[in-house]
C-alpha positions as CSV (number, residue, x, y, z in Angstrom):
1,M,67.6,160.2,143.8
2,S,65.9,156.9,143.0
3,K,64.7,156.1,139.5
4,P,61.1,156.9,138.8
5,S,58.8,153.8,138.8
6,I,55.2,152.8,138.8
7,P,53.4,150.4,141.3
8,Q,53.7,146.7,140.5
9,G,50.7,145.4,138.4
10,T,50.1,148.8,136.7
11,R,51.3,150.1,133.3
12,D,52.0,153.2,131.3
13,F,50.4,153.2,127.8
14,S,52.3,154.8,124.9
15,P,50.4,156.7,122.2
16,A,50.5,153.7,119.9
17,E,49.2,151.4,122.7
18,V,46.4,153.9,123.5
19,R,45.4,154.0,119.9
20,K,45.1,150.2,119.8
21,R,43.1,150.1,123.0
22,Q,40.8,152.8,121.6
23,Y,40.3,150.6,118.6
24,I,39.0,147.8,120.8
25,F,36.8,150.3,122.8
26,N,35.4,151.8,119.7
27,T,34.7,148.4,118.1
28,L,32.8,147.3,121.2
29,R,31.0,150.7,121.7
30,T,29.7,150.5,118.1
31,I,28.2,147.0,118.8
32,F,26.7,148.0,122.2
33,E,25.0,151.0,120.6
34,L,23.7,148.8,117.8
35,Y,22.1,146.6,120.4
36,G,20.5,149.5,122.2
37,F,22.7,149.7,125.2
38,Q,23.4,153.1,126.9
39,P,26.7,154.4,128.3
40,L,27.3,154.7,132.1
41,E,30.2,155.7,134.3
42,T,30.6,155.4,138.1
43,P,33.3,156.6,140.6
44,A,36.6,155.0,140.9
45,M,36.0,154.5,144.6
46,E,32.9,153.2,146.3
47,N,32.0,152.9,150.0
48,L,33.6,149.8,151.4
49,T,30.2,148.5,152.5
50,T,29.0,148.6,148.9
51,L,31.7,146.2,147.8
52,T,32.3,143.8,150.7
53,G,30.3,140.5,150.9
54,K,29.5,140.6,147.2
55,Y,32.3,138.7,145.6
56,G,32.8,135.7,148.0
57,E,35.6,135.2,150.5
58,E,38.4,135.1,147.9
59,G,37.1,138.2,146.1
60,D,36.8,140.2,149.3
61,R,40.5,139.6,150.1
62,L,41.4,141.2,146.7
63,I,39.6,144.5,147.3
64,F,41.9,147.5,147.5
65,K,40.9,149.4,150.6
66,I,41.6,153.2,151.0
67,L,42.9,154.5,154.3
68,N,41.0,157.4,155.7
69,N,43.0,160.5,155.2
70,G,42.8,162.6,158.3
71,L,46.4,163.7,158.9
72,H,46.0,167.2,157.5
73,E,43.1,167.8,160.0
74,K,45.2,166.9,163.0
75,K,47.3,169.2,165.1
76,E,51.1,168.9,164.7
77,A,51.4,167.3,168.1
78,D,49.0,164.5,167.2
79,K,50.7,163.5,163.9
80,E,53.5,161.4,165.5
81,K,51.0,159.5,167.6
82,L,48.6,159.0,164.7
83,N,51.5,157.8,162.4
84,S,52.4,155.2,165.1
85,E,48.8,154.0,165.3
86,W,48.5,153.7,161.6
87,S,51.8,151.7,161.4
88,K,50.3,149.2,163.8
89,M,47.0,149.0,161.8
90,L,48.9,148.3,158.6
91,E,50.4,145.1,160.1
92,K,47.0,143.4,160.6
93,P,43.7,143.1,158.6
94,F,41.5,146.1,158.6
95,S,38.3,145.9,160.6
96,S,37.6,149.3,162.0
97,P,35.6,151.7,159.8
98,I,37.7,154.5,161.3
99,V,40.7,153.1,159.4
100,T,39.0,152.5,156.0
101,E,35.5,153.4,154.8
102,R,36.1,153.4,151.0
103,A,37.7,151.1,148.4
104,L,38.6,151.1,144.8
105,R,36.0,149.3,142.7
106,Y,36.6,145.6,142.2
107,D,34.4,145.3,139.1
108,L,31.7,147.3,137.3
109,T,28.7,145.1,138.1
110,I,28.2,145.9,141.8
111,P,28.6,149.7,141.2
112,F,26.0,149.3,138.4
113,A,23.6,147.6,140.8
114,R,24.2,150.4,143.4
115,Y,23.5,152.9,140.7
116,V,20.2,151.2,139.6
117,V,19.0,151.2,143.2
118,M,19.9,154.9,143.7
119,H,18.2,156.0,140.4
120,Q,15.4,153.5,140.1
121,N,12.7,156.1,139.8
122,E,14.5,157.8,136.9
123,L,15.3,154.7,134.8
124,A,13.1,153.1,132.1
125,F,13.2,149.3,132.7
126,P,14.5,147.1,131.2
127,F,17.6,149.2,131.6
128,R,20.4,148.3,129.1
129,R,23.8,149.8,129.9
130,Y,27.4,149.4,128.9
131,Q,30.4,150.7,130.8
132,M,34.1,150.9,130.1
133,Q,36.3,151.9,133.1
134,P,39.3,150.7,135.1
135,V,39.0,148.4,138.1
136,W,41.5,147.4,140.8
137,R,42.3,144.1,142.4
138,A,45.0,143.3,145.0
139,D,46.1,140.2,143.1
140,R,49.6,138.8,142.4
141,P,50.7,140.3,139.0
142,Q,51.5,137.9,136.2
143,K,51.0,137.5,132.5
144,G,47.5,138.6,131.6
145,R,46.7,139.5,135.3
146,Y,47.2,143.1,136.5
147,R,46.3,145.1,139.7
148,E,44.8,147.9,137.6
149,F,43.0,146.9,134.5
150,W,40.0,147.9,132.4
151,Q,36.7,146.1,132.2
152,C,34.0,146.6,129.6
153,D,30.5,145.5,130.7
154,A,27.1,145.2,129.1
155,D,24.1,144.5,131.3
156,V,20.3,144.3,131.1
157,V,18.4,144.8,134.4
158,G,14.7,144.5,134.9
159,S,13.9,141.6,132.6
160,T,13.9,137.8,133.2
161,S,13.6,136.9,129.4
162,L,16.3,134.6,128.1
163,I,16.3,136.7,124.9
164,N,18.8,138.9,126.9
165,E,21.2,136.0,127.4
166,A,21.0,135.2,123.7
167,E,21.7,138.8,122.7
168,L,24.7,139.0,125.0
169,L,26.1,135.8,123.5
170,C,25.6,137.5,120.1
171,I,27.4,140.6,121.3
172,Y,30.4,138.4,122.3
173,Q,30.5,136.6,118.9
174,S,30.0,139.8,116.9
175,A,32.7,141.6,118.8
176,F,35.3,138.9,118.4
177,H,34.4,138.6,114.7
178,N,34.9,142.3,114.2
179,L,38.2,142.3,116.1
180,G,39.4,139.5,113.9
181,L,39.9,137.1,116.9
182,T,39.9,133.4,115.9
183,Q,39.7,130.2,117.9
184,V,37.4,131.8,120.4
185,T,35.1,129.6,122.5
186,V,32.1,131.1,124.3
187,K,31.4,128.6,127.1
188,I,28.0,128.6,128.8
189,N,26.6,126.8,131.8
190,S,24.0,127.4,134.6
191,R,24.4,127.9,138.3
192,K,21.1,126.1,138.7
193,L,22.6,123.1,137.0
194,L,25.5,123.3,139.4
195,A,23.0,123.6,142.3
196,G,21.4,120.5,140.9
197,I,24.7,118.6,141.1
198,A,25.0,119.6,144.8
199,E,21.5,118.2,145.3
200,L,22.4,114.9,143.6
201,C,25.5,114.7,145.9
202,G,23.1,115.0,148.9
203,T,24.9,118.2,150.0
204,P,22.9,121.2,148.6
205,E,24.5,123.3,151.3
206,L,27.9,122.7,149.8
207,M,27.0,124.0,146.4
208,M,29.6,126.9,146.7
209,D,32.3,124.4,147.7
210,I,31.6,122.2,144.7
211,T,31.5,125.3,142.5
212,I,34.9,126.6,143.7
213,A,36.5,123.2,143.1
214,L,35.0,122.8,139.7
215,D,36.1,126.2,138.6
216,K,39.7,124.9,138.9
217,L,39.3,121.9,136.6
218,D,41.3,123.5,133.8
219,K,44.2,124.3,136.2
220,I,44.4,121.2,138.4
221,A,42.6,118.5,136.3
222,W,40.1,116.0,137.7
223,E,42.6,114.5,140.1
224,G,43.1,117.8,141.8
225,V,39.4,118.6,141.8
226,T,38.7,115.2,143.4
227,K,41.2,115.9,146.2
228,E,39.6,119.4,146.8
229,L,36.1,118.0,146.8
230,Q,37.2,115.4,149.4
231,E,38.8,118.2,151.5
232,R,35.5,120.1,151.3
233,G,33.5,117.2,152.7
234,I,32.0,115.7,149.6
235,S,31.4,112.0,149.8
236,E,32.8,109.4,147.4
237,A,29.2,108.9,146.0
238,G,28.9,112.6,145.6
239,I,32.2,112.9,143.8
240,S,31.0,110.1,141.5
241,H,27.9,112.1,140.6
242,V,30.1,115.1,139.8
243,E,32.4,113.0,137.6
244,K,29.5,111.6,135.7
245,V,28.2,115.1,134.9
246,I,31.5,116.6,133.7
247,N,32.2,113.6,131.5
248,V,29.1,114.3,129.4
249,K,30.3,114.6,125.7
250,G,28.9,115.6,122.3
251,N,27.5,118.7,120.8
252,N,25.4,121.1,122.8
253,E,22.1,119.3,122.0
254,E,23.6,115.9,122.9
255,K,25.1,117.2,126.1
256,L,21.8,118.7,127.3
257,Y,19.9,115.5,126.4
258,A,22.4,113.5,128.4
259,L,22.2,115.9,131.3
260,Q,18.4,115.7,131.4
261,E,18.7,112.0,132.1
262,I,21.3,112.5,134.8
263,M,19.5,115.5,136.5
264,K,15.9,114.2,136.1
265,D,15.5,113.9,139.9
266,S,16.7,117.5,140.6
267,V,14.1,120.2,140.1
268,T,16.7,122.9,140.2
269,G,19.0,121.1,137.8
270,M,16.2,120.6,135.3
271,Q,15.4,124.4,135.5
272,G,19.0,125.1,134.6
273,I,18.9,122.7,131.6
274,N,15.7,124.2,130.3
275,E,17.0,127.7,130.6
276,L,20.2,126.7,128.6
277,K,18.0,125.1,125.9
278,Q,15.8,128.2,125.6
279,A,18.7,130.6,125.5
280,L,20.4,128.5,122.8
281,A,17.1,128.4,120.8
282,Y,16.8,132.2,120.9
283,H,20.5,132.6,120.0
284,K,20.0,130.4,116.9
285,E,17.5,132.9,115.6
286,L,19.7,135.9,116.3
287,A,23.2,134.6,115.4
288,D,25.0,135.5,112.2
289,A,26.4,132.5,110.2
290,A,29.6,134.6,109.5
291,W,30.7,134.5,113.1
292,D,33.3,131.8,113.6
293,S,33.5,131.7,117.4
294,R,32.1,128.5,119.0
295,L,29.3,128.4,121.5
296,E,29.8,125.4,123.9
297,V,27.9,124.0,126.8
298,D,30.6,123.3,129.5
299,V,29.3,121.8,132.8
300,S,32.7,122.4,134.5
301,L,32.3,126.2,134.0
302,A,31.5,127.5,137.5
303,R,32.3,131.3,137.7
304,G,33.0,131.7,141.4
305,L,31.3,134.9,142.1
306,N,28.4,134.6,144.6
307,Y,25.8,136.7,142.8
308,Y,25.3,134.5,139.7
309,T,22.0,132.6,139.8
310,G,21.2,131.4,136.3
311,V,23.0,131.1,132.9
312,I,26.8,131.8,133.2
313,V,29.3,132.6,130.4
314,E,33.1,132.5,130.0
315,V,35.2,133.2,126.9
316,A,38.5,131.7,126.0
317,C,40.8,132.2,123.0
318,K,42.9,129.1,122.2
319,A,45.1,130.9,119.8
320,V,47.1,132.3,122.7
321,Q,48.1,130.9,126.1
322,M,45.9,133.2,128.2
323,G,43.1,133.0,130.8
324,S,39.5,133.9,130.1
325,I,39.0,137.1,128.1
326,G,35.4,137.6,129.1
327,G,32.6,136.3,131.4
328,G,29.3,137.0,133.0
329,G,25.9,135.6,133.8
330,R,22.4,136.0,135.2
331,Y,21.9,137.5,138.7
332,D,18.3,137.3,139.9
333,D,18.6,139.5,143.0
334,L,21.8,141.6,142.7
335,T,20.0,144.9,143.5
336,G,18.4,143.1,146.5
337,L,21.8,143.5,148.1
338,F,21.0,147.2,148.3
339,G,17.3,146.9,149.2
340,L,15.6,146.7,145.8
341,K,14.1,143.2,145.6
342,G,12.8,141.3,142.6
343,L,14.9,143.0,139.9
344,S,16.6,140.4,137.8
345,G,19.6,141.2,135.6
346,V,22.1,139.6,133.3
347,G,25.4,140.9,132.0
348,V,28.8,140.1,130.4
349,S,32.2,141.6,130.7
350,F,35.1,141.9,128.3
351,G,38.7,141.6,129.7
352,I,40.1,144.5,127.7
353,D,43.7,144.1,128.8
354,R,43.8,140.4,127.9
355,I,42.0,141.0,124.6
356,Y,44.7,143.6,123.9
357,D,47.5,141.2,124.7
358,V,45.9,138.5,122.5
359,M,45.5,140.8,119.6
360,E,49.0,142.1,120.0
361,E,50.5,138.6,120.0
362,L,48.5,137.6,117.0
363,K,49.3,141.0,115.2
364,L,45.6,141.7,114.6
365,F,45.7,145.5,114.9
366,P,45.4,147.6,111.7
367,E,48.8,149.0,110.8
368,Q,47.5,152.6,110.3
369,L,46.7,152.8,114.1
370,A,50.4,153.2,115.0
371,S,51.0,156.7,113.6
372,G,47.9,158.6,114.4
373,A,48.3,161.3,111.7
374,D,47.9,160.5,108.0
375,V,50.6,162.9,106.7
376,L,53.3,165.3,107.8
377,L,54.0,168.6,106.1
378,I,57.7,169.5,106.0
379,N,58.4,173.0,107.3
380,F,60.7,174.9,104.9
381,G,60.2,178.2,106.7
382,G,59.6,181.8,105.4
383,E,56.7,182.1,102.9
384,N,56.6,178.4,102.5
385,E,55.7,178.0,106.2
386,L,52.7,180.3,105.7
387,Y,51.8,178.3,102.5
388,A,52.0,175.1,104.5
389,L,49.7,176.4,107.2
390,G,47.1,177.1,104.6
391,V,47.4,173.6,103.2
392,L,47.3,172.2,106.7
393,K,43.9,174.0,107.3
394,Q,42.6,172.5,104.0
395,L,43.7,169.0,104.8
396,R,42.0,169.0,108.3
397,S,38.9,170.6,106.9
398,A,38.7,167.6,104.5
399,G,39.0,165.2,107.4
400,V,42.7,164.3,106.8
401,S,44.7,163.9,110.0
402,A,47.7,166.1,109.4
403,E,50.5,167.9,111.2
404,L,53.1,170.5,110.3
405,Y,56.6,170.1,111.7
406,P,56.7,173.1,114.0
407,D,60.4,174.0,113.7
408,V,62.4,175.1,110.7
409,V,65.2,172.5,111.0
410,K,67.2,170.3,108.5
411,F,65.1,168.4,106.0
412,D,66.7,165.0,107.1
413,K,65.7,165.6,110.7
414,Q,62.0,166.2,109.7
415,M,62.0,163.1,107.5
416,K,63.5,160.9,110.2
417,Y,60.7,162.2,112.5
418,A,58.1,161.2,109.9
419,N,59.7,157.8,109.5
420,K,59.9,157.2,113.3
421,R,56.2,158.1,113.6
422,G,55.4,155.5,111.0
423,L,53.7,158.0,108.7
424,Q,52.9,156.7,105.2
425,Y,52.9,160.2,103.5
426,V,54.9,163.4,103.6
427,I,54.0,166.6,101.9
428,L,56.8,168.9,100.7
429,P,55.4,172.5,100.3
430,G,58.6,174.1,98.9
431,D,59.3,177.1,96.7
432,E,58.3,175.4,93.4
433,E,55.1,173.9,94.9
434,R,54.1,177.3,96.5
435,Q,54.6,179.2,93.2
436,K,52.5,176.6,91.3
437,G,49.9,176.2,94.0
438,M,50.7,172.5,94.1
439,L,52.2,170.0,96.6
440,S,54.8,167.2,96.3
441,L,53.4,164.1,97.9
442,K,55.9,161.4,98.9
443,N,54.8,157.8,99.8
444,F,57.2,156.5,102.4
445,N,56.3,152.8,101.6
446,S,56.9,152.9,97.8
447,G,59.3,155.9,97.7
448,E,57.2,157.4,94.9
449,Q,56.9,161.2,94.8
450,K,54.4,163.2,92.7
451,M,53.5,166.9,92.4
452,L,49.7,167.2,92.8
453,S,47.0,169.6,93.7
454,V,45.7,169.8,97.3
455,D,42.5,168.0,96.2
456,E,44.5,165.2,94.5
457,C,46.6,164.8,97.6
458,I,43.5,164.6,99.8
459,E,41.9,161.9,97.5
460,I,45.0,159.7,97.6
461,I,45.6,160.0,101.3
462,K,41.9,159.2,102.1
463,K,41.9,156.2,99.9
464,N,44.6,154.7,102.1
């Protein structure tokens, strides 16, 4: 019998890991609710036609397709023939809808757009939603990149106001501040600015080619981008324009001023610059001075997804060697893909798994998350067991997370269990304690042990 295993690019999460992940989710959920966003969930699988053609050529290749399951509906005589046919199909790209009509969701944005179109008559616009669910991508697994991972999105649809962009930037900064993440940079750019670059190059039709090349700047440097632009048919004069734009330096105000001079002959490019200026002006009014994450205009930021049309955002944490931990942007006609025209939206996504990895590496999770329970009651059996059950009830009624060791076993074994669980407190409800109506409370960290009333125990445990 082979050893049990899980698919490559997926993971099990231990109780301690789940608690840490829930800490991230709860932190973000609190912020989303504070900003007036509503929760939403969509199915793990979507119709294949819903997903394909929405993420660009590279994204489409990473969609996990689901084979139609019809074996149980066939006669026994047909199974061998059908298995043979499926084996042949698996060796070449899927094309026939008979083979696959559904797929696992690639992200949360396209399913959200599909939901809005299906429920447009029930929703109050602008519709503000947040969503935390797993997504799947047929990518090559590596550090910080998984085939199954969680996304956490916040979107506003039905409004073109740049106040929405400013609020989403604030949500990012507030979230990373509350999670204790430092050295975070929230980069912003505009797809209209990128379109303006393509116009300056004299090749507006190659805007996506330029975007895809620019998106690799951090990985392959300017020399590599130059080579890729050449391969994609951009002239030397066009490449010179691109280089001039990405070499713009200074603070955000200085960058935008310099870009205005460079892009003055591009109507689209100037629209992008003006939108960035307005979003930053709104953000200045909303931002909290306590947030230490940086907000930076970065013209090399491209975000390769096809559906972005305006301001785009990406988040990086320099404290750890890791890819982006968040991203998003404006999409003017995403719902138009499903027949509902003229409904603009903007959204951001948190890369939960990468944020977890960063926080784990930097040891940012609160220590008390590891154990779950606050205290363990030792089980001495007999009348003491019944006494302990009454105490357990009182503790839980007071909001103290507590458990009673269920079996009457040696004292050392129960204490080792508490130590392995990482519990700070142990309560010993023995003969003397029962007779006095008291409890012995032991602090594992200090080794101190006191006989106290139930209320006193509750007060001490809740303080910590």
